[in-house]
C-alpha positions as CSV (number, residue, x, y, z in Angstrom):
1,X,-0.5,-0.4,13.9
2,X,0.3,0.7,17.4
3,X,2.8,0.6,20.1
4,X,1.2,-0.2,23.4
5,X,2.4,1.7,26.4
6,X,3.3,-0.1,29.6
7,X,0.6,0.0,32.3
8,X,1.5,0.7,35.9
9,X,2.0,-2.9,37.0
10,X,2.4,-4.4,40.4
11,X,5.0,-6.7,39.0
12,X,8.7,-5.7,39.4
13,X,10.6,-4.2,36.5
14,X,12.5,-7.4,36.1
15,X,9.3,-9.0,34.9
16,X,9.1,-6.8,31.9
17,X,8.3,-8.6,28.6
18,X,11.6,-8.7,26.8
19,X,12.2,-8.7,23.1
20,X,9.0,-6.9,22.0
21,X,10.6,-3.5,21.3
22,X,13.2,-5.2,19.1
23,X,10.4,-7.1,17.3
24,X,8.5,-3.9,16.8
25,X,11.6,-2.4,15.2
26,X,11.7,-5.4,12.8
27,X,8.0,-5.0,12.0
28,X,8.2,-1.3,11.2
29,X,11.4,-2.0,9.2
30,X,9.5,-4.4,7.0
31,X,6.7,-1.8,6.4
32,X,9.3,0.9,5.6
33,X,11.2,-1.3,3.2
34,X,8.0,-2.2,1.4
35,X,6.8,1.4,1.1
36,X,9.9,3.5,0.8
37,X,12.1,1.2,-1.4
38,X,9.7,-0.5,-3.9
39,X,10.9,-3.9,-5.0
40,X,13.3,-4.5,-2.2
41,X,10.8,-6.2,0.1
42,X,7.7,-7.1,-1.9
43,X,6.1,-8.8,1.1
44,X,7.1,-6.2,3.6
45,X,3.4,-5.3,4.1
46,X,3.4,-8.4,6.5
47,X,5.0,-6.1,9.1
48,X,1.5,-5.0,9.9
49,X,0.5,-8.5,10.8
50,X,3.6,-8.8,13.1
51,X,2.3,-5.7,14.9
52,X,-1.1,-7.2,15.2
53,X,0.3,-10.4,16.8
54,X,2.5,-8.3,19.2
55,X,-0.3,-6.0,20.2
56,X,-2.8,-8.8,20.8
57,X,-0.4,-10.6,23.0
58,X,0.9,-7.6,24.9
59,X,-2.4,-5.8,25.6
60,X,-3.9,-9.1,26.8
61,X,-0.9,-9.8,29.0
62,X,-1.1,-6.4,30.7
63,X,-4.9,-6.8,31.3
64,X,-4.3,-10.2,32.8
65,X,-1.7,-8.6,35.2
66,X,-4.2,-6.0,36.2
67,X,-6.8,-8.6,36.8
68,X,-4.5,-10.8,38.9
69,X,-3.4,-7.7,41.0
70,X,-6.8,-6.1,41.6
71,X,-9.4,-8.8,40.7
72,X,-10.9,-6.5,38.1
73,X,-10.3,-4.8,34.7
74,X,-10.9,-1.0,34.9
75,X,-12.5,-0.5,31.5
76,X,-12.7,3.3,31.7
77,X,-9.1,3.6,32.8
78,X,-8.0,1.2,30.0
79,X,-9.7,3.1,27.3
80,X,-8.4,6.4,28.7
81,X,-4.9,5.1,28.5
82,X,-5.4,4.0,24.9
83,X,-6.7,7.5,24.0
84,X,-3.7,9.1,25.7
85,X,-1.3,6.9,23.8
86,X,-2.8,7.2,20.4
87,X,-4.7,10.4,19.8
88,X,-2.1,13.2,20.4
89,X,0.4,12.2,17.8
90,X,-2.3,11.0,15.5
91,X,-3.9,14.4,15.6
92,X,-0.6,16.1,15.0
93,X,0.1,13.9,11.9
94,X,-3.4,14.6,10.5
95,X,-3.2,18.4,10.7
96,X,0.4,18.8,9.8
97,X,0.3,16.4,6.8
98,X,-2.9,17.9,5.5
99,X,-1.5,21.4,5.7
100,X,1.7,20.4,3.8
101,X,-0.4,18.6,1.2
102,X,-2.3,21.8,0.4
103,X,1.1,23.4,-0.4
104,X,2.7,20.4,-2.2
105,X,0.0,18.7,-4.3
106,X,-3.7,19.2,-4.2
107,X,-4.2,15.7,-5.7
108,X,-3.4,14.4,-2.2
109,X,-6.5,16.2,-0.8
110,X,-9.0,14.1,-2.7
111,X,-11.4,12.7,-0.1
112,X,-9.4,14.3,2.7
113,X,-12.4,15.0,4.9
114,X,-13.5,11.4,4.8
115,X,-9.9,10.3,5.5
116,X,-9.5,12.6,8.5
117,X,-12.8,11.6,10.0
118,X,-12.1,7.9,9.5
119,X,-8.7,8.1,11.1
120,X,-9.8,10.2,14.1
121,X,-12.7,7.9,14.8
122,X,-10.7,4.7,14.1
123,X,-13.0,3.5,11.3
124,X,-10.9,4.4,8.3
125,X,-10.8,0.8,7.1
126,X,-14.6,0.7,6.7
127,X,-14.9,4.3,5.3
128,X,-12.3,3.4,2.7
129,X,-14.2,0.2,1.8
130,X,-17.4,2.2,1.5
131,X,-15.7,4.8,-0.7
132,X,-14.5,2.1,-3.1
133,X,-10.8,2.8,-2.4
134,X,-8.2,0.4,-3.8
135,X,-5.4,-0.2,-1.4
136,X,-3.2,-1.8,-4.1
137,X,-3.7,0.9,-6.7
138,X,-0.7,3.2,-7.3
139,X,-2.4,5.9,-9.3
140,X,-4.1,7.9,-6.5
141,X,-2.7,6.9,-3.1
142,X,-4.6,8.4,-0.1
143,X,-2.7,10.6,2.4
144,X,-3.9,8.6,5.4
145,X,-4.5,5.2,3.8
146,X,-2.2,3.6,6.3
147,X,-4.5,4.3,9.3
148,X,-6.6,1.3,8.3
149,X,-4.5,-0.9,10.6
150,X,-4.8,1.4,13.5
151,X,-8.6,1.3,13.1
152,X,-8.7,-2.5,13.2
153,X,-6.6,-2.5,16.4
154,X,-8.7,0.1,18.2
155,X,-12.0,-1.5,17.2
156,X,-10.7,-4.8,18.6
157,X,-9.5,-3.1,21.9
158,X,-13.0,-1.8,22.5
159,X,-14.2,-5.5,22.5
160,X,-11.2,-7.3,24.0
161,X,-11.5,-6.3,27.7
162,X,-15.2,-7.1,27.5
163,X,-14.3,-10.6,26.2
164,X,-11.7,-11.1,28.8
165,X,-14.2,-10.3,31.6
166,X,-16.2,-13.3,30.2
167,X,-13.5,-15.8,29.5
168,X,-11.7,-15.2,32.8
169,X,-14.6,-16.9,34.4
170,X,-13.6,-20.1,32.7
171,X,-11.2,-22.4,34.5
172,X,-8.0,-23.5,32.8
173,X,-5.7,-21.5,30.5
174,X,-6.4,-23.5,27.4
175,X,-10.2,-23.4,27.9
176,X,-10.0,-19.6,28.4
177,X,-8.0,-19.2,25.2
178,X,-10.4,-21.3,23.2
179,X,-13.0,-18.6,22.4
180,X,-10.3,-16.1,21.3
181,X,-8.5,-18.8,19.3
182,X,-11.8,-19.6,17.6
183,X,-12.3,-15.9,16.7
184,X,-8.9,-15.9,15.1
185,X,-9.4,-19.1,13.2
186,X,-12.7,-18.0,11.8
187,X,-11.2,-14.6,10.7
188,X,-8.3,-16.3,9.0
189,X,-10.5,-18.8,7.2
190,X,-12.9,-16.0,6.2
191,X,-10.0,-14.1,4.6
192,X,-9.1,-17.2,2.6
193,X,-12.6,-18.1,1.6
194,X,-13.6,-14.5,0.4
195,X,-10.4,-14.1,-1.5
196,X,-10.9,-17.5,-3.2
197,X,-14.5,-16.5,-4.1
198,X,-13.1,-13.4,-6.0
199,X,-14.1,-10.8,-3.4
200,X,-12.5,-7.3,-3.8
201,X,-9.0,-7.5,-2.4
202,X,-9.3,-4.2,-0.6
203,X,-12.4,-5.4,1.2
204,X,-10.6,-8.6,2.3
205,X,-7.5,-6.8,3.4
206,X,-9.2,-3.9,5.2
207,X,-12.1,-5.8,6.8
208,X,-12.1,-6.0,10.6
209,X,-13.8,-9.4,10.3
210,X,-11.2,-10.8,7.8
211,X,-8.0,-9.3,9.3
212,X,-8.4,-9.5,13.0
213,X,-6.9,-13.0,13.4
214,X,-3.4,-11.7,14.4
215,X,-4.9,-9.7,17.3
216,X,-7.2,-12.5,18.4
217,X,-4.6,-15.3,18.2
218,X,-2.1,-13.0,20.0
219,X,-4.6,-12.6,22.8
220,X,-5.2,-16.4,22.9
221,X,-1.4,-17.0,23.2
222,X,-1.2,-14.5,26.1
223,X,-3.9,-16.5,27.9
224,X,-2.1,-19.8,27.3
225,X,1.3,-18.4,28.3
226,X,0.0,-16.8,31.5
227,X,1.7,-17.9,34.7
228,X,0.1,-20.8,36.6
229,X,-1.7,-19.8,39.8
230,X,0.3,-22.5,41.7
231,X,3.6,-20.9,40.6
232,X,2.4,-17.5,41.6
233,X,1.3,-18.7,45.0
234,X,4.8,-20.2,45.4
235,X,6.3,-16.7,45.1
236,X,7.4,-16.6,41.5
237,X,6.5,-13.2,39.9
238,X,6.5,-14.8,36.5
239,X,5.1,-18.2,37.2
240,X,8.0,-19.8,35.4
241,X,11.5,-20.8,36.5
242,X,14.5,-19.5,34.6
243,X,15.1,-21.6,31.5
244,X,18.1,-23.9,31.5
245,X,20.6,-24.3,28.7
246,X,18.5,-26.7,26.6
247,X,15.5,-24.4,27.0
248,X,17.5,-21.4,26.0
249,X,18.6,-23.2,22.8
250,X,15.0,-24.2,22.1
251,X,13.8,-20.6,22.6
252,X,16.6,-19.2,20.3
253,X,15.8,-21.8,17.7
254,X,12.0,-21.0,17.8
255,X,12.7,-17.2,17.5
256,X,15.1,-17.9,14.6
257,X,12.6,-20.1,12.8
258,X,9.9,-17.4,13.2
259,X,12.1,-14.6,12.1
260,X,13.4,-16.7,9.2
261,X,9.9,-17.5,8.0
262,X,9.0,-13.8,8.2
263,X,12.1,-12.9,6.2
264,X,11.3,-15.5,3.5
265,X,7.7,-14.2,3.2
266,X,8.9,-10.6,3.1
267,X,11.1,-11.4,0.1
268,X,8.8,-13.7,-1.8
269,X,5.1,-12.9,-1.2
270,X,3.4,-10.6,-3.7
271,X,0.9,-7.9,-2.6
272,X,-2.7,-8.6,-3.4
273,X,-1.9,-12.1,-4.7
274,X,-4.2,-15.1,-4.1
275,X,-1.5,-16.8,-2.1
276,X,-1.1,-13.8,0.2
277,X,-4.8,-14.1,1.2
278,X,-5.1,-17.9,1.3
279,X,-2.0,-18.7,3.3
280,X,0.5,-15.8,3.3
281,X,-1.0,-13.6,6.1
282,X,-1.9,-16.7,8.1
283,X,1.6,-18.1,7.9
284,X,3.2,-14.8,8.8
285,X,0.9,-14.5,11.8
286,X,1.9,-18.0,13.0
287,X,5.6,-17.1,12.6
288,X,5.1,-13.8,14.5
289,X,3.3,-15.6,17.3
290,X,6.1,-18.2,17.6
291,X,8.6,-15.4,17.8
292,X,6.6,-13.5,20.4
293,X,6.3,-16.5,22.6
294,X,10.0,-17.3,22.4
295,X,11.4,-13.8,23.1
296,X,9.0,-13.0,25.9
297,X,9.7,-16.1,28.0
298,X,11.2,-14.9,31.3
299,X,15.0,-15.1,31.2
300,X,15.1,-15.7,27.4
301,X,18.4,-14.5,26.1
302,X,17.0,-14.1,22.6
303,X,14.6,-11.5,24.0
304,X,17.4,-9.6,25.6
305,X,19.3,-9.7,22.3
306,X,16.4,-8.3,20.4
307,X,16.1,-5.5,22.9
308,X,19.6,-4.2,22.2
309,X,20.1,-0.7,21.0
310,X,19.2,0.7,18.5
311,X,16.4,-1.9,18.0
312,X,14.8,-1.0,21.3
313,X,15.1,2.8,20.5
314,X,13.3,2.2,17.1
315,X,10.7,-0.1,18.6
316,X,9.8,2.5,21.3
317,X,9.2,5.0,18.5
318,X,7.7,2.7,16.0
319,X,4.1,4.0,16.3
320,X,5.2,7.5,15.4
321,X,7.5,6.3,12.7
322,X,4.7,4.3,11.1
323,X,2.2,7.2,11.4
324,X,4.6,9.8,9.8
325,X,6.3,7.7,7.1
326,X,3.4,7.3,4.7
327,X,2.2,10.9,4.4
328,X,5.8,12.1,4.3
329,X,6.5,9.6,1.4
330,X,3.6,11.1,-0.6
331,X,4.7,14.6,0.2
332,X,8.3,13.9,-0.7
333,X,7.3,12.3,-4.0
334,X,5.3,15.3,-4.9
335,X,8.0,17.8,-3.9
336,X,11.0,16.0,-5.3
337,X,9.4,15.4,-8.7
338,X,11.5,13.1,-10.9
339,X,14.2,12.2,-8.3
340,X,15.0,8.4,-8.2
341,X,12.6,6.4,-6.1
342,X,15.4,5.2,-3.8
343,X,16.5,8.7,-3.1
344,X,13.0,9.8,-2.3
345,X,12.7,6.8,0.0
346,X,16.0,7.6,1.8
347,X,14.8,11.2,2.4
348,X,11.5,10.0,3.7
349,X,13.2,7.5,6.0
350,X,15.4,10.2,7.5
351,X,12.5,12.6,7.9
352,X,10.2,9.9,9.4
353,X,12.7,8.8,12.1
354,X,13.7,12.4,12.9
355,X,10.2,13.7,13.3
356,X,8.9,10.6,15.1
357,X,11.8,11.0,17.6
358,X,10.7,14.6,18.3
359,X,7.0,13.8,18.5
360,X,7.8,10.9,20.9
361,X,9.8,13.1,23.2
362,X,7.6,16.2,23.2
363,X,4.1,14.8,22.5
364,X,3.7,11.1,23.0
365,X,5.6,10.5,26.2
366,X,4.4,13.6,28.2
367,X,0.8,13.0,27.3
368,X,1.0,9.2,28.0
369,X,2.5,9.9,31.5
370,X,0.7,13.0,32.6
371,X,-2.3,13.5,30.4
372,X,-2.9,16.3,27.9
373,X,-3.8,19.1,30.4
374,X,-1.0,18.4,32.8
375,X,1.5,18.0,30.0
376,X,0.6,21.5,28.7
377,X,1.0,23.0,32.2
378,X,4.4,21.3,32.7
379,X,5.6,22.4,29.2
380,X,4.7,26.0,30.0
381,X,6.3,25.8,33.4
382,X,9.5,24.3,31.9
383,X,9.6,27.1,29.3
384,X,9.5,29.7,32.1
385,X,12.1,28.1,34.3
386,X,14.4,26.7,31.6
387,X,14.8,29.3,28.8
388,X,16.9,26.9,26.7
389,X,13.9,24.5,26.4
390,X,11.4,27.1,25.2
391,X,11.9,26.1,21.6
392,X,10.1,22.7,22.0
393,X,6.6,23.9,23.2
394,X,7.0,27.0,21.0
395,X,7.6,24.8,17.9
396,X,4.6,22.5,18.7
397,X,2.4,25.5,19.4
398,X,3.4,27.2,16.2
399,X,2.8,24.0,14.2
400,X,-0.7,23.7,15.6
401,X,-1.5,27.4,15.2
402,X,-0.6,27.2,11.5
403,X,-1.8,23.7,10.7
404,X,-5.3,23.7,12.2
405,X,-6.7,26.6,10.2
406,X,-4.8,25.4,7.1
407,X,-6.4,21.9,7.5
408,X,-9.8,23.5,7.6
409,X,-9.1,25.3,4.4
410,X,-7.7,22.1,2.8
411,X,-10.8,20.2,3.7
412,X,-13.2,22.9,2.4
413,X,-11.4,23.4,-0.9
414,X,-10.3,19.7,-1.6
415,X,-10.9,18.6,-5.3
416,X,-13.5,16.0,-6.0
417,X,-11.0,13.9,-8.0
418,X,-7.3,13.9,-8.8
419,X,-5.8,15.4,-11.9
420,X,-5.0,11.9,-13.1
421,X,-8.7,11.0,-12.8
422,X,-9.5,14.2,-14.8
423,X,-7.1,13.1,-17.5
424,X,-8.7,9.7,-17.8
425,X,-12.2,11.1,-17.6
426,X,-11.4,13.3,-20.6
427,X,-10.4,10.2,-22.6
428,X,-13.5,8.3,-21.5
429,X,-15.7,11.2,-22.7
430,X,-14.0,11.2,-26.1
431,X,-14.3,7.4,-26.3
432,X,-18.0,7.5,-25.5
433,X,-18.6,10.2,-28.1
434,X,-16.7,8.2,-30.7
435,X,-18.7,5.0,-29.9
436,X,-21.9,7.0,-30.3
437,X,-20.7,8.3,-33.7
438,X,-19.7,4.8,-34.8
439,X,-23.2,3.4,-34.0
440,X,-24.7,6.1,-36.3
441,X,-22.3,5.2,-39.1
442,X,-23.0,1.4,-39.1
443,X,-23.0,1.3,-42.9
444,X,-19.3,1.2,-43.1
445,X,-17.2,-1.9,-43.6
446,X,-16.5,-4.3,-40.7
447,X,-13.1,-2.8,-40.1
448,X,-14.5,0.7,-39.7
449,X,-13.2,1.8,-43.2
450,X,-15.4,2.6,-46.1
451,X,-14.9,-0.2,-48.7
452,X,-14.1,2.2,-51.6
453,X,-11.4,3.9,-49.5
454,X,-9.8,0.5,-48.6
455,X,-9.7,-0.5,-52.3
456,X,-8.2,2.9,-53.3
457,X,-5.4,2.6,-50.7
458,X,-4.7,-1.0,-51.7
459,X,-4.1,0.0,-55.3
460,X,-1.6,2.7,-54.2
461,X,0.8,0.0,-53.0
462,X,2.9,0.1,-49.8
463,X,2.2,3.2,-47.7
464,X,2.6,4.2,-44.1
465,X,-0.3,3.0,-41.8
466,X,-3.0,5.5,-41.2
467,X,-5.9,5.6,-38.7
468,X,-8.2,3.1,-40.5
469,X,-5.3,0.6,-40.5
470,X,-4.8,0.7,-36.7
471,X,-6.2,-1.3,-33.8
472,X,-5.1,0.0,-30.4
473,X,-5.4,-1.9,-27.1
474,X,-4.2,-0.1,-24.0
475,X,-4.6,1.0,-20.4
476,X,-5.5,4.3,-18.7
477,X,-2.4,6.0,-20.2
478,X,-3.7,5.3,-23.7
479,X,-7.2,6.2,-22.6
480,X,-6.0,9.6,-21.4
481,X,-4.3,10.1,-24.8
482,X,-7.3,9.0,-26.8
483,X,-8.5,12.4,-28.0
484,X,-5.0,13.1,-29.4
485,X,-4.6,9.7,-31.0
486,X,-8.0,10.1,-32.8
487,X,-7.0,13.5,-34.0
488,X,-3.6,12.3,-35.3
489,X,-5.0,9.0,-36.7
490,X,-8.6,9.5,-37.8
491,X,-10.5,6.2,-37.9
492,X,-8.2,4.4,-35.4
493,X,-10.1,1.7,-33.3
494,X,-9.1,2.1,-29.7
495,X,-10.0,-0.3,-26.8
496,X,-8.5,1.2,-23.6
497,X,-9.5,0.7,-20.0
498,X,-8.1,1.6,-16.5
499,X,-5.9,-0.9,-14.7
500,X,-5.5,-3.3,-17.6
501,X,-2.5,-5.5,-18.0
502,X,-0.9,-7.3,-21.0
503,X,-2.6,-10.6,-20.3
504,X,-6.0,-9.0,-20.8
505,X,-4.7,-7.3,-24.0
506,X,-3.7,-10.7,-25.4
507,X,-7.2,-12.0,-24.9
508,X,-8.7,-8.9,-26.5
509,X,-6.4,-9.2,-29.5
510,X,-7.3,-12.9,-29.9
511,X,-11.0,-12.2,-29.8
512,X,-10.8,-9.5,-32.4
513,X,-8.6,-11.6,-34.7
514,X,-11.2,-14.5,-34.5
515,X,-14.0,-12.0,-35.3
516,X,-12.1,-10.6,-38.3
517,X,-12.0,-7.1,-36.6
518,X,-8.2,-6.9,-36.0
519,X,-6.6,-4.4,-38.4
520,X,-3.3,-4.7,-40.2
521,X,-1.3,-2.9,-37.5
522,X,-1.8,-3.6,-33.7
523,X,-0.8,-0.8,-31.3
524,X,-0.4,-2.1,-27.7
525,X,0.2,0.1,-24.6
526,X,-0.1,-2.1,-21.6
527,X,3.1,-1.8,-19.5
528,X,2.0,0.6,-16.8
529,X,0.2,-1.7,-14.4
530,X,2.6,-4.5,-13.8
531,X,5.5,-6.6,-15.1
532,X,5.4,-8.4,-18.4
533,X,7.4,-11.3,-19.8
534,X,8.4,-12.7,-23.2
535,X,5.8,-15.4,-23.1
536,X,3.0,-12.8,-23.0
537,X,4.5,-10.9,-25.8
538,X,4.8,-14.1,-27.9
539,X,1.2,-14.9,-27.2
540,X,0.3,-11.4,-28.4
541,X,2.3,-11.9,-31.6
542,X,0.6,-15.3,-32.1
543,X,-2.9,-13.7,-31.7
544,X,-2.0,-10.9,-34.1
545,X,-0.5,-13.3,-36.7
546,X,0.2,-11.5,-40.0
547,X,-0.1,-8.1,-38.4
548,X,2.7,-5.6,-37.6
549,X,2.9,-4.6,-33.9
550,X,3.8,-1.3,-32.2
551,X,4.5,-1.7,-28.5
552,X,4.2,1.5,-26.5
553,X,6.6,1.5,-23.5
554,X,5.8,2.8,-20.1
555,X,6.7,5.9,-18.0
556,X,6.4,6.4,-14.3
557,X,7.9,5.9,-10.8
558,X,6.9,2.2,-10.5
559,X,9.4,-0.4,-9.7
560,X,8.5,-2.7,-12.6
561,X,8.6,-0.1,-15.4
562,X,12.3,-0.2,-16.2
563,X,12.0,-4.0,-16.5
564,X,9.0,-3.6,-18.7
565,X,10.8,-1.3,-21.1
566,X,13.8,-3.5,-21.3
567,X,11.6,-6.5,-22.1
568,X,9.8,-4.5,-24.9
569,X,13.1,-3.4,-26.4
570,X,14.6,-6.9,-26.4
571,X,11.5,-8.4,-27.9
572,X,11.2,-5.8,-30.7
573,X,15.0,-6.2,-31.5
574,X,14.5,-9.9,-31.9
575,X,11.4,-9.9,-34.1
576,X,10.7,-8.4,-37.5
577,X,7.5,-6.4,-37.8
578,X,7.6,-5.3,-34.2
579,X,8.8,-1.9,-33.0
580,X,8.6,0.1,-29.8
581,X,7.0,3.6,-29.5
582,X,9.3,5.3,-27.0
583,X,6.7,7.1,-24.9
584,X,9.0,7.0,-21.9
585,X,11.8,9.1,-23.6
586,X,9.3,11.4,-25.3
587,X,7.4,12.4,-22.2
588,X,10.6,12.6,-20.1
589,X,11.8,15.4,-22.3
590,X,8.5,17.3,-22.0
591,X,7.5,20.0,-19.5
592,X,6.2,18.8,-16.2
593,X,2.7,20.1,-17.0
594,X,2.4,17.5,-19.8
595,X,1.5,15.0,-17.1
596,X,-1.1,14.9,-14.4
597,X,0.0,15.1,-10.7
598,X,0.8,11.3,-10.5
599,X,3.5,11.7,-13.2
600,X,2.0,8.9,-15.3
601,X,-1.2,10.0,-17.1
602,X,-0.9,12.6,-19.8
603,X,-2.7,15.9,-20.0
604,X,-3.6,17.2,-23.5
605,X,-0.1,18.3,-24.3
606,X,1.2,14.9,-23.0
607,X,-1.4,13.2,-25.2
608,X,0.0,15.0,-28.2
609,X,3.5,13.6,-27.4
610,X,2.0,10.1,-26.9
611,X,0.6,10.3,-30.4
612,X,3.9,11.6,-31.7
613,X,5.8,8.6,-30.3
614,X,3.3,6.3,-32.0
615,X,3.7,8.2,-35.3
616,X,7.5,7.8,-35.1
617,X,7.1,4.1,-34.4
618,X,4.8,3.7,-37.4
619,X,7.5,5.3,-39.6
620,X,10.0,2.9,-38.2
621,X,7.9,0.0,-39.4
622,X,8.6,1.0,-43.0
623,X,12.4,1.0,-42.5
624,X,14.5,-1.8,-43.9
625,X,14.6,-4.8,-41.6
626,X,11.1,-4.5,-40.4
627,X,9.4,-6.4,-43.3
628,X,8.3,-5.7,-46.8
629,X,6.5,-2.5,-46.0
630,X,2.9,-2.0,-45.4
631,X,-0.1,-2.4,-47.6
632,X,-3.8,-2.7,-46.8
633,X,-4.9,-6.3,-47.6
634,X,-7.9,-6.7,-49.9
635,X,-11.1,-7.9,-48.4
């Protein structure tokens, strides 16, 4: 995601493209709302596609101006300008953020060498795909995950001027635009087709081939909207006359329609959903292009309105705001621990805007205008002649002097996997060992209990459930707690996997019930990875007919978890034989070291508390109002 600097153009300042800074501000606002305040703008990720449309249109327009003025496109000069614009602040973000991560949370350093290399070389989208990263996972967010969009843009800008040199040989604006429009259409269709075929969502989202359509269609729009040669020959710098009243109303209506569609999508579209890939991104791009066209028409009042302060101020700094906000969010989350998510978001927002304003003034703008070497000379000269301004170059120099060697240390000592991954791996090892032991003891009954023991417990009458009476179906939180569950409830049958939701759990319970393998008490811990509803819980109860159910609630800083826990409590209150194991309250009262760095997955002491919450829930099953007590049925 980039802001594109203005080129030195032969056109007068009055011919400046209006409205784009304000539109950039709206785009970065969508992204910030999506990341910093979860749940407020579920489709705010579409702000990236707005940036793609803006950048494709603007860069192409500026290259066309250069070609009209000089008869050529200076490729070396173009790429040099891009490097000046993008690399200085990107490098500052990389080294400063990595250094702070070393101090705040080493989990953020997993894969940091690959991330830095990918970001610096503008290939982070492909390096993330190759590493098997999951953009939509919340368990282990990468510090520089957001640089994928910057990579797609810069890969495209290596190719774009070369394409323009070819298409500008074609006569007619629409004929020139056709090749770029075809590239955009194929890319948009490829995204929909691959998503419909079940391709990995991250591959579809990150792929340069599947997500370049905003840039390509923006470039096609610039070719179509370019001024006519006859109008230029007549002396109009823009090639268009000033719009009349009716035209002004039409432009305003078009911009309102485009922005309204973007607002609707930002509120309703779900990340990683089938609809987002099959039509959501494409529709958002069309709305962004309509808005770009309307606000950039010469003399358009809606463009001047969008360029009002503070929108223009934010838009000019949107590149830095975008670069800083994501690593600062992860660092703030690690540093502020259990603070409410909206408070962490507000702190991150203030820090992102403030730091981006400083980097824009003292890094981005000087290097863009004068180049790196001359900017350093001017900064040192200003420090000698204006003592009051010495703090700025001193601060930048100090930050780099500390951050560069610290970054080297961080890369050299980065862990291979996060503490959350370590916690889950411990559970997986215990599960694999248990499965090997179960295979060796295949002489037991179908439910995993020796027949004599089952008969003995039946004769004893109602008793509290024990391990051989329990079937557990869960996600990675239960998997990380598996060693402690097996220790507390010997003989328990646990089926737990990473990234599992309640819908999958219902299917597993139904299969086990049909096979006669579902035990008298069903323990379900599946609220961590997404919202649930009463229909799913009712389907679970139907699949487990005749069994008592323990629902383990969820814990973590995810926007859906409070709703999940409320739904579980309401369902348990309304149904006999169903109770909630209050893992959320139990772990909230435990020391911080009971959880891994993500604040979700339990370490061994956290696993003990998970088992304790289950044990208390099993005791509650025997209380009056929950049924007639528990007894092991005869087989």
